[in-house]
N, C-alpha and C positions, 0 to 999 in steps of 0.2 A: 371563700374557698369553693362553695358549690357552683358559683358563677364560672370560675375558671375550669372546673371539671366539665360543666356543660359546654363551655367553649371548646374544650379539647375534644369532646365527643362529636361536636359539629364539624370540626376540622377533619376528624377521622372519617365521618360519614361522607364528606365532600371528596376526600381522597379515594374512598371506595367507589363512589359514583364516577369519579374521573377515570379510574382504571377500568371500570366496567364498560364505559362508553368508548374506550379505545383511544383516548387522547394521549397515548404514550408512544413515542417514537423509539424504535430499536436503536441501540447504540452499540457499535462493534469494537470500539477502541477505548481502552483504559490507559490514562496517562499520555505519554508522547512517543514512546519507543516500541517498535515491533520488529519482527524478522520474517523473511520469506524462507520457508522450508521447502526448497526444491529437491527433487529426488531423481533427476535424470542422471543416474550414476549406478555403478554396480559394486561400489566399494565403500559406501558410507555407513555409519552406524545404524543399528536397528531403530525402529520407532521408539521402543522402550528406552533405549540408551539416549535417544534424542530428548525425550521428556526429562530424563535425569539431568542432561546437560542444560536444557533451558531453565529448569528450576534452579540449578546451581548458579546460572548466570542472571537469574531474576528477570528473565524476559517473559512477560505475560502474554503479549499479543503476538499471535502466530498466524501466518497465511500459508495454505497449501494450494496447489493448482488442480486438485481433483478431490475425490471423496473416498480415497482408498480406505477400506475397512480395517486394515492392519494399523493404520495411523489413528483412525477414530477409536479403535479399541485401546491403543496405547495411551491415548489422551484421556481415557475414562478416569474420572476421579482425580485428575492432576491439578485442577484449579486453573489451568491455562485457558485463555480465550482463543478459540480457533475459528478462522474464516476458511471455509472450504470453497473449492472451485468447480464450476461446471465447465469442462473443457470446450474449446471452440468446435470440436467435431460433433458435439451434441446440440449446438445452438439451433441449427435448422430444424431438427426433429422436435425440440422443445417448443419452438415457435409455432409449428404446424399442428402439434398434438398436445392439447392441454392435459389429457389423461396420462400421457407419458411424463409430463412435468410433475403431475401429482404423485405418480409412482416414484419418480426420482427423489422428490422431497421426502416422501414417506419412508423410503428405504435408507436414505443417507442422512436424514436429519431427525425426523420424528422417532425413528428407531433408536437413536442415540442420546437425545436430550432427555433430562437435564444432566445425566451423569457425565457425558462428554459435552463440554460447554461450547457448543457451536453457536457463535454469535453473528455469523454472516455467511452469505452465499455470494461469491463473485461469479457473475454470469459472463463467460467468455473473458478473453484477455486481449486488449489492443485490437479489437475488431474494427471499429470505425477508423477510417484512414488507411485500411489495408487494401490488398489487391482483390479480395473476393467480394464483389459487389452484392451477390446474393446473400452472403453471410452478413454483410452490413445491414441489409434490408430485414433480415430475420432477427436481428438482435432485440429490437423493441418487443416483438411478439414473445420471444423467449423470456425476457425480463418480466413481462406482464404475466405470462402463464406461471412462472416460478413464484412470483409474488402472490398470485391468486391461490396457488397451492398452499403457501404458508398461511394464508387467511383461512382456507378450508380446514387446515390441520391445527389452527389456533396457535401458530408459531410467529405470526407477523409482528407481535409486540416484543419478541425476544431475538428474532433473526433479521438482520438488515440485509437488503438486496442492493448490490452495487455492480459496476463493471469498470475495469481500469482502462484508461486511454493513454496512448503514447503521444508524444508531441507532434506526431504526424497529422493530428487533427487540426493543427493551427496553421493559418496562412502565413503568419509572421509573428515573431515573439521578441523582436528587438526594435526599439526599447520596449519594456514590458507593457506600457500603456497602449501600444499600438496593436496588441494581439487581438485577433479575431479568429473565428472558426473558418476553415476552408469552405468554399462554396459547395463542393461536392459532398461534404459531410453535414452541412448545416441543417438540411431537412430531417435527416435521421437523428441528428443530435438534438434538435429542438423537441421532437416527440419524446425522446428519452429523458431529457431534462424536465419536461412537463410531468412525466411519470415519477421521476425521482423527487420532484417537489411534493407530489401527492404522498409519496412513501416516506418523506423525510430523510432521504439518502443523500450523501455527499457526492461531489465530483471527485473521482479517484484518478490520480495522475501518476504515471511512471516518469520520473524526472531524473535525467542523468547528465550532470555537468561533465562527467567523463566523456560522454559521446559528443557533447557540444564542443569541448576542447579538441578532441581528436579530429573533428570535422573542420575546425578553424584555428589551428595552433598559431598561425601568424597574426590573428586578430584578437585572440583571447589570452589574457594573462593567466597562466596556470595557477598563480596564487589566488586569483579571484575564484577559480573553480574549486580550490582546495580549502577555502575558508581561512587562508593565511592573510596577514595584513597586506593591504593594497589600497590604491586610490579608489578602486571600485568604479561604479557606473552611476551617472546622474541622469535621471529621466526628466527632461525639461517640461514635458506636458503636465506631470503630476507634482513636480518639484520634490521628488523623492530620491534619496541616495541609497544605493545598494552596495554593500561591502562583500557580498558573496553571490555566486551565480544561482544557487538553489533558491534563495529568496526571490530572485528576479524571475526564475522560471515559474514559481508558484504564483507570483503576482501577475505574470502574463496570463495564466489560466483565469485568475480572477477578472482581469480586464476583458477576456473573451466572454466569460459568463455574463458580465455586466452588459456588454454590447448585445448579447443575445436576450437580455431581459431577465436574467436570474441573479439579481444583486445580493440575495441573502444566502445563496448556496455555499456551503463550506467546501474547501479543497483539502483533501487528504493525500499525502504522498504514499502510494502503494508499492512503489519500487524506487530505490535509489542506491547507488553503490559505486565502487571503483575497483577495476580489475588489478590484480597484483602481478599478472604476467600476461604477455601478449606476443604477437608475431613481430617480425622485424620492423614493420611499419606502425606498430602500436607502442611507440617509445614511452608514452606516459603511463603504461601499465606496468608499474613497479611495486614491490612490496612497500617501499617507503611512501610513495604517493597514496597507495591504498590505505596504509595505516594513518597517514595524515588526514585524509578525507574522512574516514570513518571515526577517528578519534575526535576531530573537530566537530563532526556532525553530532556525535553523542553529547559533546559539550553544548552545542547549539540547542538541541532538543531539551537538555536538562534545564535550560533557562526558562522553559515553559512560556515563551513569548511568541507573538505573531510575526508577520512580515511587515515591511513598511506600509503596504497598502491596507493590510488588515492587522493592525497592531494588537487588537484585543482578541483575535482568534488564534488560540494556541496551536502552533504547528505540531502536526503528528505525522510520523513517517515509519514505514516498514522498510528495513534495510534489506537489500539484495546482495548477498544471500547468506544462508547459514553455512553451507558447505561449498567447496569447489566440486563441480559436477563433471566427471570425466567423460560422460556419454553425450554431452550437448554438442550439437553441430555448430558450424560457423568458425570464426577465427579463434585463436588460442585464448583471447581474453574472455570469450563466452564460458570457458571452463574454469575460470579463475576469479570469480567474484566472491568467493566464500570468506567468511570470517574464520572458518575452521578448515583444516585439511581433512581428508577422508578418514584418517585414523582418530579424529577427535582432538588432535592437538591444534593450537592456535596457528593461523596462517601468519599473523603478526599481532603484536600486543596492544590492545586498546582497553585493557582492564578486565576482560572476561576470563573465567577459569577454563582450563582444558577439561576434556572428558576424562582423561587419565587421572590416576591418583596423584597426590601431591608429591610423591616420590619420583614421578616422571616429570614431564613438561608441565609447567603451570604459569599462570599469569603473574607478573612481577610489577606491573605498572601501577603506581599509586594514583588513584583517580580523585585527587583531592579537590579538583575544580568542581566536582559535582556536589554542592551543599544543598505461457512462458514463451514467449516470442523472443528471438535474439535481439539483444540490445543494440547491435550494430544496424538494425533496420530503422531505428528511430533517432532522429537528430534534431538539434535545436540550435539557434543562433544566439540565444539569450546569454 
């Protein structure tokens, strides 16, 4: 018995040393399902009501696109995991001024943890592949300075640093095995991926089968985009079969990462969704299609499995979005990606409860199978 106790003490000592020396990578995602809580609207529920809604829906992983203190205050003590955002308009300043980055992290993260469970900082959104070349060049410096700030404030073991990419960073994504990064983003991307490898951060992808289908409705079977039964796509180079477009889009990202020399980096989907309403030329944006996509996606994530190219790497995704946001610019679809309407009732039924009491609108679907840049700017052919 004394031998076992001695062995246990040795294991404990090793664990303490392991933690002390910093061999722990921050992880920002628990399970497989998360939600993007966008707030470009003037009629959505208060942050306190949103916390109540998320807890009722049992959605633990949440992303926001800024560090609004009313939201951080509302999430205090909720037990929800929150990824906050450094908006694109601050990226250049954070890149050029490390002191400003330190102040930002101190005011928006250090001041709130651990009571508000901030688990990640997303530096910018869809920067690489965009029109602002100066912004693209500044991204690496901003990520580095924000990360250095978390180290100085002893937050780097609990707060993960990332940035999300649109599919505009890829030169080609069909078939998935042919995907590589565009030449004009490759240099900035390589520096960023080297830094992410050092930090232990994943590659974050905003993936929209909705946009891919809207861009090529004559070439893409909508059932393939919606996770419905279909013949799918066969990739001859890898001998892999895809029965849905989202898996193919993710594996295209893995192919690009491998081509760039980053074989071990994980891909996490930071945005995906389907609009429930659109303009006259957005005929696929219907409540039925949105319900089908999000319901089938929820089933897909509940299986806790990987993609054909990475079968052992469990797929994780943040759904876009929590609410329809009436102040977003762009086509009508941009304002209709929400799982919920502004009054807290469900936009369509995929098994989540409404914010209202059970005497009003509520979810009736039995889910037995379970045992901010405009989206129109990013397109894919996968």
